[in-house]
Biotite code that builds the C-alpha atoms (Angstrom):
import biotite.structure as struc

atoms = struc.array([
    struc.Atom([0.106, 0.052, -0.009], chain_id="A", res_id=1, res_name="UNK", atom_name="CA", element="C"),
    struc.Atom([1.250, 3.492, -0.907], chain_id="A", res_id=2, res_name="UNK", atom_name="CA", element="C"),
    struc.Atom([1.500, 5.514, 2.333], chain_id="A", res_id=3, res_name="UNK", atom_name="CA", element="C"),
    struc.Atom([2.830, 8.842, 0.958], chain_id="A", res_id=4, res_name="UNK", atom_name="CA", element="C"),
    struc.Atom([2.416, 10.373, -2.583], chain_id="A", res_id=5, res_name="UNK", atom_name="CA", element="C"),
    struc.Atom([4.405, 13.534, -3.456], chain_id="A", res_id=6, res_name="UNK", atom_name="CA", element="C"),
    struc.Atom([2.773, 15.033, -6.509], chain_id="A", res_id=7, res_name="UNK", atom_name="CA", element="C"),
    struc.Atom([4.572, 17.702, -8.667], chain_id="A", res_id=8, res_name="UNK", atom_name="CA", element="C"),
    struc.Atom([5.825, 19.513, -5.485], chain_id="A", res_id=9, res_name="UNK", atom_name="CA", element="C"),
    struc.Atom([7.319, 22.956, -6.113], chain_id="A", res_id=10, res_name="UNK", atom_name="CA", element="C"),
    struc.Atom([8.315, 25.700, -3.690], chain_id="A", res_id=11, res_name="UNK", atom_name="CA", element="C"),
    struc.Atom([10.269, 28.962, -3.757], chain_id="A", res_id=12, res_name="UNK", atom_name="CA", element="C"),
    struc.Atom([12.249, 30.144, -0.731], chain_id="A", res_id=13, res_name="UNK", atom_name="CA", element="C"),
    struc.Atom([13.638, 33.758, -0.774], chain_id="A", res_id=14, res_name="UNK", atom_name="CA", element="C"),
    struc.Atom([12.640, 34.053, -4.378], chain_id="A", res_id=15, res_name="UNK", atom_name="CA", element="C"),
    struc.Atom([14.678, 31.022, -5.290], chain_id="A", res_id=16, res_name="UNK", atom_name="CA", element="C"),
    struc.Atom([13.122, 27.951, -6.923], chain_id="A", res_id=17, res_name="UNK", atom_name="CA", element="C"),
    struc.Atom([14.326, 25.156, -4.536], chain_id="A", res_id=18, res_name="UNK", atom_name="CA", element="C"),
    struc.Atom([11.930, 22.280, -5.613], chain_id="A", res_id=19, res_name="UNK", atom_name="CA", element="C"),
    struc.Atom([10.722, 22.286, -9.123], chain_id="A", res_id=20, res_name="UNK", atom_name="CA", element="C"),
    struc.Atom([8.014, 19.638, -9.631], chain_id="A", res_id=21, res_name="UNK", atom_name="CA", element="C"),
    struc.Atom([9.152, 16.672, -7.512], chain_id="A", res_id=22, res_name="UNK", atom_name="CA", element="C"),
    struc.Atom([7.094, 13.488, -7.627], chain_id="A", res_id=23, res_name="UNK", atom_name="CA", element="C"),
    struc.Atom([7.606, 10.309, -5.614], chain_id="A", res_id=24, res_name="UNK", atom_name="CA", element="C"),
    struc.Atom([5.789, 7.354, -4.103], chain_id="A", res_id=25, res_name="UNK", atom_name="CA", element="C"),
    struc.Atom([6.522, 5.740, -0.676], chain_id="A", res_id=26, res_name="UNK", atom_name="CA", element="C"),
    struc.Atom([4.945, 2.453, 0.177], chain_id="A", res_id=27, res_name="UNK", atom_name="CA", element="C"),
    struc.Atom([4.200, 1.327, 3.713], chain_id="A", res_id=28, res_name="UNK", atom_name="CA", element="C"),
    struc.Atom([6.842, -0.693, 5.600], chain_id="A", res_id=29, res_name="UNK", atom_name="CA", element="C"),
    struc.Atom([9.761, 0.188, 3.378], chain_id="A", res_id=30, res_name="UNK", atom_name="CA", element="C"),
    struc.Atom([12.982, 2.098, 3.748], chain_id="A", res_id=31, res_name="UNK", atom_name="CA", element="C"),
    struc.Atom([13.777, 4.816, 1.188], chain_id="A", res_id=32, res_name="UNK", atom_name="CA", element="C"),
    struc.Atom([16.737, 7.113, 0.587], chain_id="A", res_id=33, res_name="UNK", atom_name="CA", element="C"),
    struc.Atom([16.882, 10.649, -0.871], chain_id="A", res_id=34, res_name="UNK", atom_name="CA", element="C"),
    struc.Atom([20.372, 11.569, -2.137], chain_id="A", res_id=35, res_name="UNK", atom_name="CA", element="C"),
    struc.Atom([21.998, 14.266, -4.099], chain_id="A", res_id=36, res_name="UNK", atom_name="CA", element="C"),
    struc.Atom([24.444, 17.182, -3.870], chain_id="A", res_id=37, res_name="UNK", atom_name="CA", element="C"),
    struc.Atom([24.227, 19.989, -1.499], chain_id="A", res_id=38, res_name="UNK", atom_name="CA", element="C"),
    struc.Atom([21.580, 22.495, -2.404], chain_id="A", res_id=39, res_name="UNK", atom_name="CA", element="C"),
    struc.Atom([19.577, 19.711, -4.371], chain_id="A", res_id=40, res_name="UNK", atom_name="CA", element="C"),
    struc.Atom([16.496, 20.262, -2.167], chain_id="A", res_id=41, res_name="UNK", atom_name="CA", element="C"),
    struc.Atom([16.671, 17.067, -0.148], chain_id="A", res_id=42, res_name="UNK", atom_name="CA", element="C"),
    struc.Atom([16.088, 18.772, 3.295], chain_id="A", res_id=43, res_name="UNK", atom_name="CA", element="C"),
    struc.Atom([13.504, 21.132, 1.896], chain_id="A", res_id=44, res_name="UNK", atom_name="CA", element="C"),
    struc.Atom([11.437, 18.214, 0.681], chain_id="A", res_id=45, res_name="UNK", atom_name="CA", element="C"),
    struc.Atom([11.515, 16.647, 4.144], chain_id="A", res_id=46, res_name="UNK", atom_name="CA", element="C"),
    struc.Atom([10.494, 20.019, 5.696], chain_id="A", res_id=47, res_name="UNK", atom_name="CA", element="C"),
    struc.Atom([7.674, 20.488, 3.241], chain_id="A", res_id=48, res_name="UNK", atom_name="CA", element="C"),
    struc.Atom([6.297, 16.969, 3.940], chain_id="A", res_id=49, res_name="UNK", atom_name="CA", element="C"),
    struc.Atom([6.556, 17.707, 7.708], chain_id="A", res_id=50, res_name="UNK", atom_name="CA", element="C"),
    struc.Atom([4.884, 21.101, 7.327], chain_id="A", res_id=51, res_name="UNK", atom_name="CA", element="C"),
    struc.Atom([7.402, 23.192, 9.148], chain_id="A", res_id=52, res_name="UNK", atom_name="CA", element="C"),
    struc.Atom([7.021, 26.994, 9.267], chain_id="A", res_id=53, res_name="UNK", atom_name="CA", element="C"),
    struc.Atom([8.158, 28.631, 6.180], chain_id="A", res_id=54, res_name="UNK", atom_name="CA", element="C"),
    struc.Atom([7.612, 25.425, 4.022], chain_id="A", res_id=55, res_name="UNK", atom_name="CA", element="C"),
    struc.Atom([3.838, 25.459, 3.670], chain_id="A", res_id=56, res_name="UNK", atom_name="CA", element="C"),
    struc.Atom([3.378, 27.829, 0.643], chain_id="A", res_id=57, res_name="UNK", atom_name="CA", element="C"),
    struc.Atom([4.017, 25.100, -2.029], chain_id="A", res_id=58, res_name="UNK", atom_name="CA", element="C"),
    struc.Atom([2.546, 23.981, -5.351], chain_id="A", res_id=59, res_name="UNK", atom_name="CA", element="C"),
    struc.Atom([1.368, 20.522, -6.061], chain_id="A", res_id=60, res_name="UNK", atom_name="CA", element="C"),
    struc.Atom([0.259, 18.144, -3.366], chain_id="A", res_id=61, res_name="UNK", atom_name="CA", element="C"),
    struc.Atom([1.177, 15.788, -0.773], chain_id="A", res_id=62, res_name="UNK", atom_name="CA", element="C"),
    struc.Atom([-1.062, 12.750, -0.145], chain_id="A", res_id=63, res_name="UNK", atom_name="CA", element="C"),
    struc.Atom([-0.892, 10.753, 3.038], chain_id="A", res_id=64, res_name="UNK", atom_name="CA", element="C"),
    struc.Atom([-2.966, 7.714, 3.027], chain_id="A", res_id=65, res_name="UNK", atom_name="CA", element="C"),
    struc.Atom([-4.783, 9.181, 0.105], chain_id="A", res_id=66, res_name="UNK", atom_name="CA", element="C"),
    struc.Atom([-5.623, 12.423, 1.834], chain_id="A", res_id=67, res_name="UNK", atom_name="CA", element="C"),
    struc.Atom([-3.908, 15.832, 1.192], chain_id="A", res_id=68, res_name="UNK", atom_name="CA", element="C"),
    struc.Atom([-1.731, 17.291, 3.884], chain_id="A", res_id=69, res_name="UNK", atom_name="CA", element="C"),
    struc.Atom([-2.246, 20.778, 2.505], chain_id="A", res_id=70, res_name="UNK", atom_name="CA", element="C"),
    struc.Atom([-3.187, 23.192, 5.281], chain_id="A", res_id=71, res_name="UNK", atom_name="CA", element="C"),
    struc.Atom([-2.323, 20.893, 8.203], chain_id="A", res_id=72, res_name="UNK", atom_name="CA", element="C"),
    struc.Atom([-0.004, 22.157, 10.916], chain_id="A", res_id=73, res_name="UNK", atom_name="CA", element="C"),
    struc.Atom([3.034, 20.249, 12.129], chain_id="A", res_id=74, res_name="UNK", atom_name="CA", element="C"),
    struc.Atom([1.227, 18.926, 15.263], chain_id="A", res_id=75, res_name="UNK", atom_name="CA", element="C"),
    struc.Atom([-1.680, 17.724, 13.084], chain_id="A", res_id=76, res_name="UNK", atom_name="CA", element="C"),
    struc.Atom([0.585, 15.845, 10.835], chain_id="A", res_id=77, res_name="UNK", atom_name="CA", element="C"),
    struc.Atom([2.419, 14.304, 13.825], chain_id="A", res_id=78, res_name="UNK", atom_name="CA", element="C"),
    struc.Atom([-0.928, 13.145, 15.242], chain_id="A", res_id=79, res_name="UNK", atom_name="CA", element="C"),
    struc.Atom([-1.510, 11.354, 11.922], chain_id="A", res_id=80, res_name="UNK", atom_name="CA", element="C"),
    struc.Atom([1.721, 9.522, 12.302], chain_id="A", res_id=81, res_name="UNK", atom_name="CA", element="C"),
    struc.Atom([4.249, 11.710, 10.524], chain_id="A", res_id=82, res_name="UNK", atom_name="CA", element="C"),
    struc.Atom([7.572, 12.608, 12.352], chain_id="A", res_id=83, res_name="UNK", atom_name="CA", element="C"),
    struc.Atom([10.949, 14.175, 11.465], chain_id="A", res_id=84, res_name="UNK", atom_name="CA", element="C"),
    struc.Atom([14.243, 13.409, 13.016], chain_id="A", res_id=85, res_name="UNK", atom_name="CA", element="C"),
    struc.Atom([16.383, 16.523, 12.728], chain_id="A", res_id=86, res_name="UNK", atom_name="CA", element="C"),
    struc.Atom([19.941, 16.634, 11.416], chain_id="A", res_id=87, res_name="UNK", atom_name="CA", element="C"),
    struc.Atom([20.794, 18.697, 14.641], chain_id="A", res_id=88, res_name="UNK", atom_name="CA", element="C"),
    struc.Atom([18.419, 17.578, 17.403], chain_id="A", res_id=89, res_name="UNK", atom_name="CA", element="C"),
    struc.Atom([16.756, 20.232, 19.389], chain_id="A", res_id=90, res_name="UNK", atom_name="CA", element="C"),
    struc.Atom([17.472, 20.976, 23.148], chain_id="A", res_id=91, res_name="UNK", atom_name="CA", element="C"),
    struc.Atom([14.629, 21.387, 25.611], chain_id="A", res_id=92, res_name="UNK", atom_name="CA", element="C"),
    struc.Atom([15.829, 23.165, 28.697], chain_id="A", res_id=93, res_name="UNK", atom_name="CA", element="C"),
    struc.Atom([13.990, 21.627, 31.811], chain_id="A", res_id=94, res_name="UNK", atom_name="CA", element="C"),
    struc.Atom([12.406, 18.734, 29.926], chain_id="A", res_id=95, res_name="UNK", atom_name="CA", element="C"),
    struc.Atom([13.546, 15.318, 31.196], chain_id="A", res_id=96, res_name="UNK", atom_name="CA", element="C"),
    struc.Atom([14.624, 12.493, 28.844], chain_id="A", res_id=97, res_name="UNK", atom_name="CA", element="C"),
    struc.Atom([11.802, 10.397, 30.261], chain_id="A", res_id=98, res_name="UNK", atom_name="CA", element="C"),
    struc.Atom([9.172, 13.032, 29.328], chain_id="A", res_id=99, res_name="UNK", atom_name="CA", element="C"),
    struc.Atom([10.747, 13.789, 25.940], chain_id="A", res_id=100, res_name="UNK", atom_name="CA", element="C"),
    struc.Atom([10.926, 10.087, 24.841], chain_id="A", res_id=101, res_name="UNK", atom_name="CA", element="C"),
    struc.Atom([7.299, 9.380, 25.811], chain_id="A", res_id=102, res_name="UNK", atom_name="CA", element="C"),
    struc.Atom([5.757, 12.796, 24.754], chain_id="A", res_id=103, res_name="UNK", atom_name="CA", element="C"),
    struc.Atom([3.971, 11.334, 21.720], chain_id="A", res_id=104, res_name="UNK", atom_name="CA", element="C"),
    struc.Atom([3.454, 7.773, 23.026], chain_id="A", res_id=105, res_name="UNK", atom_name="CA", element="C"),
    struc.Atom([-0.019, 6.361, 23.861], chain_id="A", res_id=106, res_name="UNK", atom_name="CA", element="C"),
    struc.Atom([0.707, 4.526, 27.088], chain_id="A", res_id=107, res_name="UNK", atom_name="CA", element="C"),
    struc.Atom([0.158, 4.674, 30.824], chain_id="A", res_id=108, res_name="UNK", atom_name="CA", element="C"),
    struc.Atom([3.476, 2.886, 31.546], chain_id="A", res_id=109, res_name="UNK", atom_name="CA", element="C"),
    struc.Atom([5.755, 5.749, 30.247], chain_id="A", res_id=110, res_name="UNK", atom_name="CA", element="C"),
    struc.Atom([8.847, 5.226, 32.314], chain_id="A", res_id=111, res_name="UNK", atom_name="CA", element="C"),
    struc.Atom([9.192, 1.607, 31.396], chain_id="A", res_id=112, res_name="UNK", atom_name="CA", element="C"),
    struc.Atom([8.488, 2.483, 27.727], chain_id="A", res_id=113, res_name="UNK", atom_name="CA", element="C"),
    struc.Atom([11.163, 5.052, 27.852], chain_id="A", res_id=114, res_name="UNK", atom_name="CA", element="C"),
    struc.Atom([13.689, 2.688, 29.548], chain_id="A", res_id=115, res_name="UNK", atom_name="CA", element="C"),
    struc.Atom([13.082, 0.043, 26.873], chain_id="A", res_id=116, res_name="UNK", atom_name="CA", element="C"),
    struc.Atom([13.540, 2.550, 24.059], chain_id="A", res_id=117, res_name="UNK", atom_name="CA", element="C"),
    struc.Atom([16.747, 3.918, 25.530], chain_id="A", res_id=118, res_name="UNK", atom_name="CA", element="C"),
    struc.Atom([18.246, 0.538, 25.842], chain_id="A", res_id=119, res_name="UNK", atom_name="CA", element="C"),
    struc.Atom([17.451, -0.088, 22.033], chain_id="A", res_id=120, res_name="UNK", atom_name="CA", element="C"),
    struc.Atom([19.695, 2.935, 21.208], chain_id="A", res_id=121, res_name="UNK", atom_name="CA", element="C"),
    struc.Atom([22.568, 1.908, 23.589], chain_id="A", res_id=122, res_name="UNK", atom_name="CA", element="C"),
    struc.Atom([21.773, 4.310, 26.493], chain_id="A", res_id=123, res_name="UNK", atom_name="CA", element="C"),
    struc.Atom([21.617, 3.064, 30.003], chain_id="A", res_id=124, res_name="UNK", atom_name="CA", element="C"),
    struc.Atom([18.127, 4.239, 31.452], chain_id="A", res_id=125, res_name="UNK", atom_name="CA", element="C"),
    struc.Atom([19.529, 4.719, 34.982], chain_id="A", res_id=126, res_name="UNK", atom_name="CA", element="C"),
    struc.Atom([22.027, 7.345, 33.567], chain_id="A", res_id=127, res_name="UNK", atom_name="CA", element="C"),
    struc.Atom([19.590, 9.234, 31.356], chain_id="A", res_id=128, res_name="UNK", atom_name="CA", element="C"),
    struc.Atom([15.890, 9.056, 32.346], chain_id="A", res_id=129, res_name="UNK", atom_name="CA", element="C"),
    struc.Atom([16.016, 11.814, 34.781], chain_id="A", res_id=130, res_name="UNK", atom_name="CA", element="C"),
    struc.Atom([18.456, 14.079, 32.889], chain_id="A", res_id=131, res_name="UNK", atom_name="CA", element="C"),
    struc.Atom([17.362, 17.074, 30.994], chain_id="A", res_id=132, res_name="UNK", atom_name="CA", element="C"),
    struc.Atom([17.434, 17.320, 27.161], chain_id="A", res_id=133, res_name="UNK", atom_name="CA", element="C"),
    struc.Atom([19.909, 20.297, 27.289], chain_id="A", res_id=134, res_name="UNK", atom_name="CA", element="C"),
    struc.Atom([23.360, 21.370, 26.606], chain_id="A", res_id=135, res_name="UNK", atom_name="CA", element="C"),
    struc.Atom([24.803, 18.819, 29.088], chain_id="A", res_id=136, res_name="UNK", atom_name="CA", element="C"),
    struc.Atom([24.032, 16.177, 26.417], chain_id="A", res_id=137, res_name="UNK", atom_name="CA", element="C"),
    struc.Atom([26.402, 15.778, 23.483], chain_id="A", res_id=138, res_name="UNK", atom_name="CA", element="C"),
    struc.Atom([24.910, 15.971, 19.935], chain_id="A", res_id=139, res_name="UNK", atom_name="CA", element="C"),
    struc.Atom([25.389, 12.264, 19.672], chain_id="A", res_id=140, res_name="UNK", atom_name="CA", element="C"),
    struc.Atom([23.449, 11.547, 22.940], chain_id="A", res_id=141, res_name="UNK", atom_name="CA", element="C"),
    struc.Atom([20.538, 13.863, 21.871], chain_id="A", res_id=142, res_name="UNK", atom_name="CA", element="C"),
    struc.Atom([20.443, 12.088, 18.428], chain_id="A", res_id=143, res_name="UNK", atom_name="CA", element="C"),
    struc.Atom([19.955, 8.677, 20.236], chain_id="A", res_id=144, res_name="UNK", atom_name="CA", element="C"),
    struc.Atom([17.504, 10.066, 22.519], chain_id="A", res_id=145, res_name="UNK", atom_name="CA", element="C"),
    struc.Atom([15.540, 11.459, 19.674], chain_id="A", res_id=146, res_name="UNK", atom_name="CA", element="C"),
    struc.Atom([15.695, 8.072, 17.966], chain_id="A", res_id=147, res_name="UNK", atom_name="CA", element="C"),
    struc.Atom([14.458, 6.511, 21.223], chain_id="A", res_id=148, res_name="UNK", atom_name="CA", element="C"),
    struc.Atom([11.391, 8.777, 21.155], chain_id="A", res_id=149, res_name="UNK", atom_name="CA", element="C"),
    struc.Atom([10.642, 7.602, 17.601], chain_id="A", res_id=150, res_name="UNK", atom_name="CA", element="C"),
    struc.Atom([10.868, 3.938, 18.656], chain_id="A", res_id=151, res_name="UNK", atom_name="CA", element="C"),
    struc.Atom([8.484, 4.695, 21.532], chain_id="A", res_id=152, res_name="UNK", atom_name="CA", element="C"),
    struc.Atom([5.861, 6.389, 19.398], chain_id="A", res_id=153, res_name="UNK", atom_name="CA", element="C"),
    struc.Atom([6.180, 4.066, 16.471], chain_id="A", res_id=154, res_name="UNK", atom_name="CA", element="C"),
    struc.Atom([5.021, 6.523, 13.734], chain_id="A", res_id=155, res_name="UNK", atom_name="CA", element="C"),
    struc.Atom([3.755, 5.450, 10.361], chain_id="A", res_id=156, res_name="UNK", atom_name="CA", element="C"),
    struc.Atom([6.224, 7.670, 8.515], chain_id="A", res_id=157, res_name="UNK", atom_name="CA", element="C"),
    struc.Atom([9.677, 8.671, 9.769], chain_id="A", res_id=158, res_name="UNK", atom_name="CA", element="C"),
    struc.Atom([11.730, 11.215, 7.859], chain_id="A", res_id=159, res_name="UNK", atom_name="CA", element="C"),
    struc.Atom([15.466, 11.228, 8.987], chain_id="A", res_id=160, res_name="UNK", atom_name="CA", element="C"),
    struc.Atom([17.661, 14.093, 7.955], chain_id="A", res_id=161, res_name="UNK", atom_name="CA", element="C"),
    struc.Atom([21.342, 13.085, 7.748], chain_id="A", res_id=162, res_name="UNK", atom_name="CA", element="C"),
    struc.Atom([20.923, 10.368, 10.466], chain_id="A", res_id=163, res_name="UNK", atom_name="CA", element="C"),
    struc.Atom([24.705, 9.732, 10.689], chain_id="A", res_id=164, res_name="UNK", atom_name="CA", element="C"),
    struc.Atom([25.602, 13.277, 11.365], chain_id="A", res_id=165, res_name="UNK", atom_name="CA", element="C"),
    struc.Atom([27.510, 13.692, 14.744], chain_id="A", res_id=166, res_name="UNK", atom_name="CA", element="C"),
    struc.Atom([27.445, 10.085, 15.851], chain_id="A", res_id=167, res_name="UNK", atom_name="CA", element="C"),
    struc.Atom([30.183, 7.441, 16.240], chain_id="A", res_id=168, res_name="UNK", atom_name="CA", element="C"),
    struc.Atom([30.265, 4.053, 14.470], chain_id="A", res_id=169, res_name="UNK", atom_name="CA", element="C"),
    struc.Atom([28.772, 2.164, 17.456], chain_id="A", res_id=170, res_name="UNK", atom_name="CA", element="C"),
    struc.Atom([25.806, 4.589, 17.467], chain_id="A", res_id=171, res_name="UNK", atom_name="CA", element="C"),
    struc.Atom([25.308, 4.361, 13.815], chain_id="A", res_id=172, res_name="UNK", atom_name="CA", element="C"),
    struc.Atom([25.042, 0.510, 13.991], chain_id="A", res_id=173, res_name="UNK", atom_name="CA", element="C"),
    struc.Atom([22.385, 0.899, 16.685], chain_id="A", res_id=174, res_name="UNK", atom_name="CA", element="C"),
    struc.Atom([20.620, 3.561, 14.381], chain_id="A", res_id=175, res_name="UNK", atom_name="CA", element="C"),
    struc.Atom([20.645, 1.122, 11.590], chain_id="A", res_id=176, res_name="UNK", atom_name="CA", element="C"),
    struc.Atom([19.083, -1.572, 13.845], chain_id="A", res_id=177, res_name="UNK", atom_name="CA", element="C"),
    struc.Atom([16.486, 0.875, 14.988], chain_id="A", res_id=178, res_name="UNK", atom_name="CA", element="C"),
    struc.Atom([15.631, 1.724, 11.291], chain_id="A", res_id=179, res_name="UNK", atom_name="CA", element="C"),
    struc.Atom([15.015, -1.870, 10.484], chain_id="A", res_id=180, res_name="UNK", atom_name="CA", element="C"),
    struc.Atom([13.102, -2.484, 13.715], chain_id="A", res_id=181, res_name="UNK", atom_name="CA", element="C"),
    struc.Atom([10.709, 0.351, 12.592], chain_id="A", res_id=182, res_name="UNK", atom_name="CA", element="C"),
    struc.Atom([10.434, -1.256, 9.244], chain_id="A", res_id=183, res_name="UNK", atom_name="CA", element="C"),
    struc.Atom([9.507, -4.637, 10.861], chain_id="A", res_id=184, res_name="UNK", atom_name="CA", element="C"),
    struc.Atom([6.715, -2.915, 12.652], chain_id="A", res_id=185, res_name="UNK", atom_name="CA", element="C"),
    struc.Atom([5.323, -1.415, 9.556], chain_id="A", res_id=186, res_name="UNK", atom_name="CA", element="C"),
    struc.Atom([6.814, 2.144, 9.547], chain_id="A", res_id=187, res_name="UNK", atom_name="CA", element="C"),
    struc.Atom([7.967, 3.771, 6.311], chain_id="A", res_id=188, res_name="UNK", atom_name="CA", element="C"),
    struc.Atom([11.373, 5.410, 6.742], chain_id="A", res_id=189, res_name="UNK", atom_name="CA", element="C"),
    struc.Atom([12.797, 8.065, 4.463], chain_id="A", res_id=190, res_name="UNK", atom_name="CA", element="C"),
    struc.Atom([16.597, 8.718, 4.808], chain_id="A", res_id=191, res_name="UNK", atom_name="CA", element="C"),
    struc.Atom([17.825, 12.134, 3.647], chain_id="A", res_id=192, res_name="UNK", atom_name="CA", element="C"),
    struc.Atom([21.605, 11.391, 3.195], chain_id="A", res_id=193, res_name="UNK", atom_name="CA", element="C"),
    struc.Atom([24.987, 12.108, 1.688], chain_id="A", res_id=194, res_name="UNK", atom_name="CA", element="C"),
    struc.Atom([26.297, 8.822, 2.952], chain_id="A", res_id=195, res_name="UNK", atom_name="CA", element="C"),
    struc.Atom([26.622, 5.744, 0.858], chain_id="A", res_id=196, res_name="UNK", atom_name="CA", element="C"),
    struc.Atom([26.696, 3.756, 4.084], chain_id="A", res_id=197, res_name="UNK", atom_name="CA", element="C"),
    struc.Atom([23.273, 5.153, 5.091], chain_id="A", res_id=198, res_name="UNK", atom_name="CA", element="C"),
    struc.Atom([21.976, 4.646, 1.449], chain_id="A", res_id=199, res_name="UNK", atom_name="CA", element="C"),
    struc.Atom([22.727, 0.861, 1.689], chain_id="A", res_id=200, res_name="UNK", atom_name="CA", element="C"),
    struc.Atom([20.082, 0.620, 4.481], chain_id="A", res_id=201, res_name="UNK", atom_name="CA", element="C"),
    struc.Atom([17.351, 1.533, 2.110], chain_id="A", res_id=202, res_name="UNK", atom_name="CA", element="C"),
    struc.Atom([15.509, -0.584, -0.633], chain_id="A", res_id=203, res_name="UNK", atom_name="CA", element="C"),
    struc.Atom([14.812, 2.213, -3.072], chain_id="A", res_id=204, res_name="UNK", atom_name="CA", element="C"),
    struc.Atom([16.374, 5.607, -3.764], chain_id="A", res_id=205, res_name="UNK", atom_name="CA", element="C"),
    struc.Atom([15.579, 8.855, -5.382], chain_id="A", res_id=206, res_name="UNK", atom_name="CA", element="C"),
    struc.Atom([18.364, 11.038, -6.790], chain_id="A", res_id=207, res_name="UNK", atom_name="CA", element="C"),
    struc.Atom([17.657, 14.878, -6.637], chain_id="A", res_id=208, res_name="UNK", atom_name="CA", element="C"),
    struc.Atom([19.592, 17.555, -8.393], chain_id="A", res_id=209, res_name="UNK", atom_name="CA", element="C"),
    struc.Atom([18.646, 21.201, -8.791], chain_id="A", res_id=210, res_name="UNK", atom_name="CA", element="C"),
    struc.Atom([15.289, 20.604, -7.104], chain_id="A", res_id=211, res_name="UNK", atom_name="CA", element="C"),
    struc.Atom([14.174, 17.775, -9.355], chain_id="A", res_id=212, res_name="UNK", atom_name="CA", element="C"),
    struc.Atom([14.154, 13.979, -9.262], chain_id="A", res_id=213, res_name="UNK", atom_name="CA", element="C"),
    struc.Atom([16.600, 13.071, -12.023], chain_id="A", res_id=214, res_name="UNK", atom_name="CA", element="C"),
    struc.Atom([16.728, 9.369, -11.260], chain_id="A", res_id=215, res_name="UNK", atom_name="CA", element="C"),
    struc.Atom([15.250, 6.683, -9.045], chain_id="A", res_id=216, res_name="UNK", atom_name="CA", element="C"),
    struc.Atom([15.728, 2.967, -8.625], chain_id="A", res_id=217, res_name="UNK", atom_name="CA", element="C"),
    struc.Atom([17.590, 0.240, -6.662], chain_id="A", res_id=218, res_name="UNK", atom_name="CA", element="C"),
    struc.Atom([20.153, 1.635, -4.238], chain_id="A", res_id=219, res_name="UNK", atom_name="CA", element="C"),
    struc.Atom([23.043, -0.293, -5.952], chain_id="A", res_id=220, res_name="UNK", atom_name="CA", element="C"),
    struc.Atom([22.466, 1.724, -9.066], chain_id="A", res_id=221, res_name="UNK", atom_name="CA", element="C"),
    struc.Atom([21.674, 4.966, -7.529], chain_id="A", res_id=222, res_name="UNK", atom_name="CA", element="C"),
    struc.Atom([24.777, 4.534, -5.336], chain_id="A", res_id=223, res_name="UNK", atom_name="CA", element="C"),
    struc.Atom([27.011, 4.963, -8.366], chain_id="A", res_id=224, res_name="UNK", atom_name="CA", element="C"),
    struc.Atom([26.318, 8.722, -7.775], chain_id="A", res_id=225, res_name="UNK", atom_name="CA", element="C"),
    struc.Atom([28.940, 8.401, -5.034], chain_id="A", res_id=226, res_name="UNK", atom_name="CA", element="C"),
    struc.Atom([31.671, 6.982, -7.219], chain_id="A", res_id=227, res_name="UNK", atom_name="CA", element="C"),
    struc.Atom([32.975, 10.427, -8.269], chain_id="A", res_id=228, res_name="UNK", atom_name="CA", element="C"),
    struc.Atom([30.360, 10.434, -11.063], chain_id="A", res_id=229, res_name="UNK", atom_name="CA", element="C"),
    struc.Atom([27.349, 12.625, -11.902], chain_id="A", res_id=230, res_name="UNK", atom_name="CA", element="C"),
    struc.Atom([24.014, 11.934, -13.379], chain_id="A", res_id=231, res_name="UNK", atom_name="CA", element="C"),
    struc.Atom([23.360, 13.091, -16.956], chain_id="A", res_id=232, res_name="UNK", atom_name="CA", element="C"),
    struc.Atom([20.729, 15.994, -16.758], chain_id="A", res_id=233, res_name="UNK", atom_name="CA", element="C"),
    struc.Atom([20.206, 19.485, -18.188], chain_id="A", res_id=234, res_name="UNK", atom_name="CA", element="C"),
    struc.Atom([21.606, 21.248, -15.124], chain_id="A", res_id=235, res_name="UNK", atom_name="CA", element="C"),
    struc.Atom([24.023, 24.033, -15.938], chain_id="A", res_id=236, res_name="UNK", atom_name="CA", element="C"),
    struc.Atom([26.916, 21.692, -14.669], chain_id="A", res_id=237, res_name="UNK", atom_name="CA", element="C"),
    struc.Atom([26.006, 18.970, -17.017], chain_id="A", res_id=238, res_name="UNK", atom_name="CA", element="C"),
    struc.Atom([28.863, 16.428, -17.234], chain_id="A", res_id=239, res_name="UNK", atom_name="CA", element="C"),
    struc.Atom([30.207, 14.936, -20.436], chain_id="A", res_id=240, res_name="UNK", atom_name="CA", element="C"),
    struc.Atom([28.934, 11.479, -21.453], chain_id="A", res_id=241, res_name="UNK", atom_name="CA", element="C"),
    struc.Atom([31.974, 9.769, -20.130], chain_id="A", res_id=242, res_name="UNK", atom_name="CA", element="C"),
    struc.Atom([31.058, 10.982, -16.571], chain_id="A", res_id=243, res_name="UNK", atom_name="CA", element="C"),
    struc.Atom([27.412, 9.980, -16.772], chain_id="A", res_id=244, res_name="UNK", atom_name="CA", element="C"),
    struc.Atom([26.081, 7.050, -14.611], chain_id="A", res_id=245, res_name="UNK", atom_name="CA", element="C"),
])
């Protein structure tokens, strides 16, 4: 079943066309990757899907379970099961890890749920449950805690912007395990990435350049983009035929 449909999505930011007619389909219970060079529009696409402030005045449509998300605020989309994991996780002065992890969960057993989710991302609950989500935590710790919150709420759609940013190899392995755990539970995961290692966790990939989808397909083929090559397109920096994928 198709969970999310992006239809001819276009948006201008600061009078610049950032997305220019992006279309893509995402089926339930699968892992996808969106790759491309800096400035291609990858993070913008995720922000538009999530409905962040400043990203709501777009053309085209976004269908979630067959219904348009146009006009829905971030919290309304979150209640429908859409969530975004940030490239740089936010800090929440005064909010405990326990409360943060279980904020969106439907349970009366929040502390146990938070503890279980923390263990799944390699954090010892006794050391973290009562700590604040603030500057005393490293970026890697906040990233794991954010992932624990996603595991706790089990959203239908998870957008992950540069999931490997600021974390070590051990944490990255645990993140990959969590991604596949979400898939096993029926979540759709979309990975926004520059990393071929992250790309390999996906089943299908979209290649963006200059705000457009210029290729899509199996990750092994789309992964050639990382081999010092470029996809043939009509962008102003179009490569010669010998450089094309």
